[in-house]
DOZA-788219 format. One record per residue (C-alpha): residue in three letters; x, y, z. Coordinates in Angstrom, 1 decimal. Example, Ala and Ser with C-alpha at 12.3 -4.5 7.8 and 13.67 -1.06 7.14 Angstrom:
# DOZA-788219
REC   aa       u       v       w
REC  ALA    12.3    -4.5     7.8
REC  SER    13.7    -1.1     7.1
END
This chain:
# DOZA-788219
REC   aa       u       v       w
REC  MET  -144.5   -10.0   -51.9
REC  GLN  -147.2    -7.5   -50.8
REC  PHE  -150.9    -8.0   -51.4
REC  ASP  -154.2    -6.4   -50.5
REC  VAL  -155.9    -9.8   -49.9
REC  VAL  -154.4   -13.3   -49.4
REC  ILE  -157.0   -16.1   -49.7
REC  ALA  -156.1   -19.4   -47.9
REC  GLY  -157.8   -22.1   -49.9
REC  GLY  -158.5   -22.2   -53.7
REC  GLY  -161.6   -24.4   -53.7
REC  MET  -165.1   -23.2   -54.4
REC  THR  -165.4   -20.6   -51.7
REC  GLY  -161.8   -19.2   -52.1
REC  ALA  -162.1   -19.1   -55.9
REC  MET  -165.5   -17.4   -55.8
REC  LEU  -164.1   -14.8   -53.4
REC  ALA  -161.1   -14.1   -55.7
REC  TYR  -163.4   -13.8   -58.7
REC  ALA  -165.9   -11.5   -56.8
REC  LEU  -163.1    -9.2   -55.5
REC  GLN  -161.5    -9.0   -58.9
REC  SER  -164.6    -8.6   -61.1
REC  GLN  -166.9    -6.5   -58.8
REC  SER  -164.6    -4.1   -57.0
REC  SER  -164.4    -0.5   -58.1
REC  ARG  -160.6    -0.6   -57.7
REC  ILE  -157.9    -3.1   -58.6
REC  LEU  -156.9    -5.3   -55.7
REC  LYS  -153.8    -7.3   -55.6
REC  ILE  -154.8   -10.9   -54.6
REC  ALA  -152.9   -14.1   -53.8
REC  ILE  -154.5   -17.5   -53.5
REC  VAL  -152.6   -20.1   -51.4
REC  GLU  -153.8   -23.6   -52.4
REC  LYS  -152.4   -26.9   -51.0
REC  GLN  -153.5   -29.0   -54.0
REC  SER  -151.0   -29.2   -56.9
REC  ASP  -153.6   -28.7   -59.5
REC  ALA  -156.4   -26.3   -58.6
REC  GLN  -157.5   -26.1   -62.2
REC  VAL  -161.0   -27.7   -62.6
REC  LYS  -161.1   -30.1   -65.5
REC  ALA  -163.7   -29.8   -68.1
REC  PRO  -166.9   -31.5   -66.8
REC  SER  -167.9   -34.8   -68.2
REC  LEU  -171.5   -35.7   -68.5
REC  SER  -171.1   -38.3   -65.7
REC  PHE  -174.2   -39.7   -64.1
REC  ASP  -172.3   -39.5   -60.8
REC  SER  -171.4   -35.8   -60.9
REC  ARG  -171.9   -34.2   -57.5
REC  SER  -174.3   -31.3   -57.2
REC  ILE  -175.2   -28.4   -55.0
REC  ALA  -178.6   -26.7   -54.2
REC  LEU  -178.5   -22.9   -54.7
REC  SER  -181.3   -20.8   -53.1
REC  ALA  -183.1   -18.2   -55.1
REC  ALA  -181.1   -15.5   -53.5
REC  SER  -177.9   -17.2   -54.3
REC  VAL  -178.9   -17.5   -57.9
REC  ASP  -179.7   -13.8   -58.0
REC  LEU  -176.3   -13.0   -56.4
REC  LEU  -174.5   -15.1   -59.0
REC  ALA  -176.4   -13.4   -61.7
REC  SER  -175.4   -10.0   -60.4
REC  TRP  -171.8   -11.2   -60.5
REC  GLY  -172.1   -12.1   -64.1
REC  LEU  -171.9   -15.9   -63.7
REC  TRP  -175.4   -17.3   -63.8
REC  SER  -176.1   -16.8   -67.6
REC  GLU  -173.4   -19.3   -68.4
REC  LEU  -174.4   -21.7   -65.6
REC  ALA  -178.2   -21.7   -66.2
REC  PRO  -178.2   -24.2   -69.1
REC  TYR  -176.7   -26.8   -66.8
REC  ALA  -179.0   -26.3   -63.8
REC  CYS  -182.3   -27.8   -62.9
REC  PRO  -184.9   -25.4   -61.4
REC  ILE  -186.7   -26.3   -58.2
REC  SER  -190.4   -25.5   -58.9
REC  HIS  -191.8   -27.4   -55.9
REC  ILE  -190.6   -28.4   -52.5
REC  SER  -192.3   -31.1   -50.4
REC  VAL  -191.4   -31.5   -46.7
REC  SER  -192.9   -34.5   -44.9
REC  ASP  -192.4   -36.6   -41.8
REC  ARG  -192.4   -40.4   -42.4
REC  GLY  -195.2   -42.2   -40.7
REC  HIS  -197.0   -38.9   -39.8
REC  ILE  -199.5   -36.7   -41.6
REC  GLY  -197.7   -33.3   -41.2
REC  LYS  -196.6   -31.9   -44.6
REC  VAL  -195.5   -28.6   -46.0
REC  ARG  -195.7   -27.9   -49.8
REC  LEU  -194.1   -24.9   -51.5
REC  SER  -194.3   -23.9   -55.1
REC  ALA  -192.5   -21.1   -57.0
REC  SER  -195.8   -19.8   -58.4
REC  GLU  -197.1   -19.1   -54.9
REC  PHE  -194.4   -16.5   -54.5
REC  ASN  -194.3   -15.2   -58.0
REC  ARG  -190.9   -16.7   -58.6
REC  ARG  -189.7   -18.7   -61.6
REC  SER  -188.0   -21.1   -59.2
REC  LEU  -187.4   -21.6   -55.5
REC  GLY  -183.8   -22.4   -56.2
REC  GLN  -181.6   -24.4   -58.7
REC  VAL  -179.6   -27.6   -58.5
REC  ILE  -176.4   -27.7   -60.4
REC  GLU  -173.3   -29.9   -60.6
REC  ILE  -170.5   -28.5   -58.6
REC  GLU  -167.9   -28.9   -61.4
REC  ARG  -169.9   -26.6   -63.7
REC  ILE  -169.4   -23.8   -61.2
REC  GLY  -165.7   -24.7   -60.7
REC  GLU  -165.0   -24.8   -64.4
REC  LEU  -166.4   -21.4   -65.0
REC  LEU  -164.7   -19.8   -62.0
REC  TYR  -161.3   -21.1   -63.0
REC  GLN  -161.8   -20.1   -66.6
REC  ARG  -162.6   -16.6   -65.5
REC  LEU  -159.6   -16.5   -63.0
REC  ALA  -157.2   -17.7   -65.7
REC  GLN  -158.1   -14.6   -67.8
REC  VAL  -157.0   -12.3   -65.0
REC  PRO  -153.5   -10.8   -65.3
REC  SER  -151.0   -12.4   -62.9
REC  SER  -150.2    -8.9   -61.6
REC  GLN  -153.7    -8.9   -60.1
REC  ILE  -154.1   -12.6   -59.0
REC  THR  -151.1   -14.7   -58.0
REC  TRP  -151.5   -18.5   -57.3
REC  TYR  -149.2   -20.3   -54.8
REC  ARG  -149.7   -24.0   -55.3
REC  PRO  -149.1   -26.5   -54.1
REC  ASP  -148.4   -24.5   -50.9
REC  GLN  -149.8   -23.6   -47.6
REC  ILE  -149.4   -21.1   -44.8
REC  VAL  -147.2   -22.5   -41.9
REC  HIS  -146.7   -19.4   -39.8
REC  ILE  -148.4   -16.0   -39.3
REC  THR  -146.7   -12.9   -37.9
REC  GLN  -149.1   -10.1   -36.9
REC  ASN  -148.1    -6.5   -37.6
REC  VAL  -150.2    -3.4   -36.9
REC  ASP  -150.9    -2.7   -40.5
REC  SER  -150.4    -6.2   -42.1
REC  GLN  -150.2    -9.9   -41.7
REC  GLN  -146.9   -11.6   -42.7
REC  LEU  -147.4   -15.1   -43.9
REC  LEU  -144.6   -17.8   -44.2
REC  LEU  -145.5   -20.5   -46.7
REC  ALA  -144.2   -24.1   -46.7
REC  SER  -142.3   -23.3   -49.9
REC  GLY  -140.4   -20.5   -48.1
REC  SER  -142.2   -17.7   -49.8
REC  VAL  -143.1   -14.8   -47.5
REC  LEU  -146.3   -12.8   -48.2
REC  GLU  -147.5    -9.6   -46.6
REC  THR  -151.1    -8.7   -46.8
REC  GLN  -153.7    -6.2   -45.5
REC  LEU  -156.3    -9.0   -45.1
REC  LEU  -156.1   -12.7   -44.8
REC  ALA  -159.4   -14.5   -45.8
REC  LEU  -159.6   -18.2   -44.6
REC  CYS  -161.6   -20.3   -47.1
REC  GLU  -160.0   -23.7   -46.4
REC  GLY  -163.0   -25.8   -45.2
REC  GLY  -164.2   -27.2   -41.9
REC  ASP  -160.7   -28.4   -40.9
REC  SER  -158.9   -25.2   -41.8
REC  PRO  -155.3   -25.5   -40.6
REC  THR  -154.7   -21.8   -40.9
REC  ARG  -157.6   -21.0   -38.5
REC  ALA  -155.5   -22.4   -35.6
REC  LEU  -152.4   -20.5   -36.8
REC  ALA  -154.5   -17.4   -36.6
REC  GLY  -155.4   -18.2   -33.0
REC  ILE  -159.1   -18.9   -33.6
REC  GLY  -160.7   -21.8   -31.9
REC  CYS  -163.5   -24.1   -33.3
REC  LYS  -166.4   -25.8   -31.6
REC  VAL  -167.1   -29.3   -32.9
REC  GLU  -170.2   -31.3   -32.2
REC  HIS  -170.6   -34.8   -33.7
REC  TYR  -174.1   -35.9   -34.7
REC  GLN  -173.4   -39.6   -34.6
REC  GLN  -174.9   -39.7   -38.1
REC  THR  -173.5   -40.4   -41.6
REC  ALA  -174.5   -38.8   -44.8
REC  LEU  -174.8   -41.2   -47.8
REC  ILE  -174.9   -39.4   -51.1
REC  ALA  -175.5   -40.6   -54.6
REC  ASN  -177.3   -39.8   -57.8
REC  ILE  -180.6   -41.7   -58.5
REC  GLY  -182.2   -42.3   -61.9
REC  VAL  -185.9   -42.1   -61.9
REC  ALA  -188.6   -43.4   -64.2
REC  GLY  -190.7   -40.6   -65.8
REC  ASP  -190.5   -36.8   -65.3
REC  HIS  -189.5   -35.5   -61.9
REC  GLN  -191.3   -32.3   -62.7
REC  GLN  -188.6   -30.2   -60.9
REC  LYS  -189.8   -31.3   -57.5
REC  ALA  -187.5   -31.4   -54.5
REC  TYR  -188.3   -33.6   -51.4
REC  GLU  -187.1   -33.4   -47.8
REC  ARG  -188.4   -36.4   -45.8
REC  PHE  -187.7   -36.8   -42.2
REC  THR  -187.1   -40.3   -40.8
REC  SER  -186.1   -41.7   -37.4
REC  THR  -182.4   -41.7   -38.5
REC  GLY  -182.4   -38.3   -40.0
REC  PRO  -183.5   -36.4   -43.1
REC  LEU  -183.6   -37.9   -46.6
REC  ALA  -183.5   -35.4   -49.4
REC  LEU  -184.0   -35.8   -53.1
REC  LEU  -183.1   -32.8   -55.3
REC  PRO  -184.0   -32.7   -59.0
REC  LEU  -181.1   -32.8   -61.5
REC  THR  -180.9   -32.5   -65.2
REC  ARG  -181.2   -35.7   -67.3
REC  GLN  -183.9   -37.2   -65.1
REC  ARG  -181.8   -37.7   -62.0
REC  TYR  -182.2   -36.9   -58.3
REC  SER  -179.3   -36.0   -56.1
REC  LEU  -179.8   -38.0   -52.9
REC  VAL  -178.6   -37.0   -49.4
REC  TRP  -179.6   -39.7   -46.9
REC  THR  -178.8   -39.3   -43.2
REC  LEU  -178.3   -42.6   -41.5
REC  ASN  -176.8   -44.1   -38.4
REC  THR  -173.2   -45.4   -38.9
REC  ASP  -174.1   -49.1   -39.1
REC  ASP  -176.9   -48.7   -41.6
REC  ALA  -174.8   -46.4   -43.8
REC  ALA  -172.0   -49.0   -43.9
REC  ARG  -174.4   -51.7   -44.8
REC  LEU  -176.1   -49.7   -47.6
REC  MET  -172.7   -48.6   -49.0
REC  ALA  -171.9   -52.3   -49.4
REC  ALA  -175.4   -53.4   -50.7
REC  SER  -176.1   -54.3   -54.2
REC  PRO  -177.7   -51.6   -56.4
REC  GLN  -181.0   -53.5   -56.4
REC  GLN  -181.0   -53.9   -52.6
REC  PHE  -180.0   -50.3   -52.1
REC  LEU  -182.8   -49.0   -54.3
REC  ALA  -185.3   -51.3   -52.7
REC  GLU  -184.5   -50.0   -49.2
REC  LEU  -184.5   -46.4   -50.4
REC  GLN  -187.8   -46.8   -52.1
REC  GLN  -189.2   -48.3   -48.9
REC  ALA  -187.9   -45.5   -46.8
REC  PHE  -189.0   -42.7   -49.1
REC  GLY  -192.2   -44.1   -50.7
REC  TYR  -193.4   -43.5   -54.3
REC  ARG  -194.1   -39.8   -54.3
REC  ALA  -191.0   -39.2   -56.4
REC  GLY  -191.9   -42.2   -58.7
REC  VAL  -190.1   -45.4   -59.3
REC  LEU  -186.3   -45.2   -58.5
REC  GLN  -184.6   -47.1   -61.3
REC  SER  -180.8   -46.7   -60.9
REC  VAL  -178.1   -45.6   -58.5
REC  GLY  -174.7   -44.3   -59.3
REC  GLU  -171.5   -44.2   -57.2
REC  ARG  -172.2   -44.0   -53.4
REC  LEU  -170.2   -41.8   -51.1
REC  SER  -170.5   -41.4   -47.3
REC  TYR  -169.1   -39.1   -44.7
REC  PRO  -169.6   -38.5   -40.9
REC  LEU  -171.7   -35.5   -40.0
REC  SER  -170.8   -32.9   -37.4
REC  LEU  -171.4   -29.2   -36.7
REC  LYS  -168.2   -27.1   -36.8
REC  THR  -168.4   -23.4   -35.9
REC  ALA  -165.5   -21.1   -35.4
REC  LEU  -165.5   -19.2   -32.1
REC  GLN  -165.2   -15.9   -34.0
REC  ALA  -165.7   -14.7   -37.5
REC  SER  -162.7   -12.4   -37.5
REC  SER  -159.6   -11.4   -35.7
REC  HIS  -156.8    -8.9   -36.4
REC  ARG  -156.7    -8.5   -40.2
REC  VAL  -158.3   -12.0   -40.6
REC  VAL  -161.8   -13.0   -41.7
REC  LEU  -163.3   -16.5   -42.0
REC  CYS  -165.6   -17.5   -44.8
REC  GLY  -167.6   -20.6   -45.8
REC  ASN  -166.9   -23.9   -44.0
REC  SER  -163.9   -22.4   -42.2
REC  LEU  -166.5   -20.4   -40.3
REC  HIS  -169.5   -22.7   -40.3
REC  ASN  -169.5   -26.3   -41.4
REC  LEU  -173.2   -27.4   -41.2
REC  HIS  -175.3   -30.6   -41.3
REC  PRO  -176.6   -30.9   -44.9
REC  ILE  -180.3   -30.7   -43.7
REC  ALA  -182.1   -27.9   -45.6
REC  GLY  -179.0   -27.4   -47.9
REC  GLN  -177.9   -24.2   -46.4
REC  GLY  -174.0   -24.5   -46.4
REC  PHE  -172.9   -23.0   -49.7
REC  ASN  -175.7   -20.5   -49.7
REC  LEU  -174.5   -19.2   -46.3
REC  ALA  -171.0   -19.0   -47.7
REC  LEU  -172.1   -16.9   -50.6
REC  ARG  -173.6   -14.4   -48.2
REC  ASP  -170.3   -14.3   -46.3
REC  LEU  -168.6   -13.3   -49.6
REC  ALA  -171.2   -10.8   -50.5
REC  ALA  -170.8    -9.1   -47.1
REC  LEU  -167.0    -9.0   -47.4
REC  LEU  -167.2    -7.7   -51.0
REC  THR  -169.5    -4.8   -49.9
REC  LEU  -167.2    -3.9   -46.9
REC  THR  -164.1    -3.8   -49.0
REC  GLU  -165.8    -1.2   -51.1
REC  GLN  -166.5     0.9   -48.0
REC  HIS  -162.9     0.9   -46.6
REC  ALA  -159.7     2.0   -48.2
REC  ASP  -157.7    -0.4   -45.9
REC  VAL  -159.3    -3.8   -46.7
REC  GLY  -158.0    -5.3   -43.5
REC  CYS  -158.7    -2.5   -41.0
REC  TYR  -160.5    -3.2   -37.7
REC  ALA  -163.6    -1.4   -38.8
REC  LEU  -163.9    -3.8   -41.7
REC  THR  -163.2    -7.0   -39.8
REC  ASN  -165.3    -6.0   -36.9
REC  SER  -168.3    -5.0   -39.1
REC  TYR  -167.9    -8.3   -41.0
REC  ALA  -168.2   -10.3   -37.8
REC  LYS  -171.2    -8.4   -36.6
REC  VAL  -173.0    -8.5   -39.9
REC  ARG  -172.5   -12.2   -40.3
REC  GLN  -173.2   -13.2   -36.7
REC  GLN  -177.0   -13.0   -36.9
REC  ASP  -177.4   -14.9   -40.2
REC  MET  -174.9   -17.6   -39.1
REC  GLN  -176.5   -18.1   -35.7
REC  GLN  -180.0   -18.3   -37.2
REC  ILE  -179.0   -20.9   -39.8
REC  VAL  -176.9   -22.9   -37.3
REC  SER  -179.9   -22.9   -34.9
REC  LEU  -182.3   -23.9   -37.7
REC  THR  -180.3   -26.8   -39.0
REC  ASP  -179.2   -28.1   -35.6
REC  GLY  -182.8   -27.8   -34.3
REC  LEU  -184.2   -29.7   -37.3
REC  VAL  -181.7   -32.5   -36.8
REC  ARG  -182.6   -32.9   -33.1
REC  LEU  -186.4   -32.4   -33.6
REC  PHE  -186.7   -34.9   -36.5
REC  SER  -184.0   -37.5   -35.9
REC  ASN  -185.8   -39.5   -33.2
REC  ASP  -188.8   -41.8   -32.5
REC  SER  -190.3   -39.7   -29.6
REC  LYS  -194.1   -39.8   -29.8
REC  LEU  -194.4   -36.4   -28.1
REC  LEU  -192.0   -34.8   -30.5
REC  ALA  -193.8   -36.5   -33.4
REC  LEU  -197.0   -34.9   -32.3
REC  ALA  -195.3   -31.5   -32.1
REC  ARG  -193.8   -32.0   -35.6
REC  THR  -197.2   -32.9   -37.1
REC  LEU  -198.9   -29.9   -35.5
REC  GLY  -196.0   -27.6   -36.6
REC  LEU  -195.9   -28.8   -40.2
REC  THR  -199.7   -28.6   -40.5
REC  LEU  -199.8   -25.1   -39.1
REC  LEU  -197.0   -24.0   -41.3
REC  ASP  -198.7   -25.4   -44.4
REC  ASN  -202.0   -23.8   -43.6
REC  CYS  -201.0   -20.3   -42.4
REC  PRO  -200.1   -18.1   -45.4
REC  ALA  -198.1   -15.6   -43.3
REC  LEU  -195.9   -18.3   -41.7
REC  LYS  -195.5   -20.1   -45.0
REC  SER  -194.4   -16.9   -46.7
REC  ALA  -191.9   -16.2   -44.0
REC  PHE  -190.6   -19.8   -44.1
REC  ALA  -190.3   -19.7   -47.9
REC  LYS  -188.4   -16.4   -47.9
REC  GLN  -186.0   -17.9   -45.3
REC  THR  -185.6   -21.1   -47.4
REC  MET  -185.0   -19.1   -50.6
REC  GLY  -182.4   -16.9   -48.8
REC  LEU  -184.3   -13.7   -49.5
REC  SER  -184.9   -12.6   -45.9
REC  PRO  -181.3   -13.1   -44.8
REC  GLN  -179.9   -11.4   -47.9
REC  HIS  -182.3    -8.5   -47.5
REC  ARG  -181.4    -8.1   -43.8
REC  GLN  -177.7    -8.2   -44.6
REC  GLU  -178.0    -5.5   -47.3
REC  GLN  -179.9    -3.3   -44.8
REC  GLN  -177.2    -3.8   -42.2
REC  LEU  -174.4    -3.0   -44.6
REC  THR  -176.2     0.1   -45.9
REC  MET  -176.4     1.4   -42.3
REC  LYS  -172.7     0.6   -41.8
REC  GLU  -171.9     2.7   -44.9
REC  LEU  -174.0     5.6   -43.7
END
């Protein structure tokens, strides 16, 4: 079977790429999606208190709107009107509001399954002649040809494609088959995530509070909930996972304070170890990496999926500029265009983890001075807000891609 693009991985990033290529391209591309799960169809979302969520930057929301998705997602999202960044035990703070920057919101928080459901609904409407699913299946061998990649699947199927896009996540098995290495750095931290019910109105405020064990984030959700991401050392995370709901809420309230109000209830708790995984290259011969297969970040600042969407936006633009969607000019341009953005976000998130996850008095003073300066300098605050909202990275990328086209 011959394809223009084969996507390894049919999760959020892979499905979004397939949708974007199919719906936004000026020509019809023949696409295959290889997904190891037996049922990639997202089930209709329930109104579960525990539904997992994702924070979308303002630029990501604009991008989803341009792709024809946001109008159907908006009713299920909670806008972020204000962001408060603070350092526990110190006076430094940064406060951002959408009105300061003439925006309706700084971003949106939405349950992941809402995006998944809509994506799979849209993909199910595409003729099988344009998108072919191989599931449950996975790539087990790659043969490189000058003008194509030949892929052997576990099922025995053989696919030939101009471009292979890896969207399998941080532990992408196909990345190694393609001969691309990955650098892994363990943070010795654990992320504990849960949804928290709050008394009163959360007023669409998001909080990022730095503690000695790492950042603690509360993101506003619909139905008067917060999405909690709490970075802890491994022992504390294990203890809090096993704690009663009352004990858990008491410790969370003590760690965070009352600026978000009284925390009343906690749903299902999940935890996972934190690490930084970055591929050693963003592309190779007729191969590109997207999303967590390229950069699997610490959740601090909530940049992961927003970075992935810019990967997809760059790839979409480049496929419009090249008749051969897997040619060297395309894959090389993709790597160059994504390198700066990726390096900046990796440096930002990694630097914040190291700066704020400690008890050093000297670093504490530096943090206080830095946050105070940022909050009181309009030029710095504006630049910080544009970076946080994804507006600066998206604008730079669009300029770069326009220059490539010219």
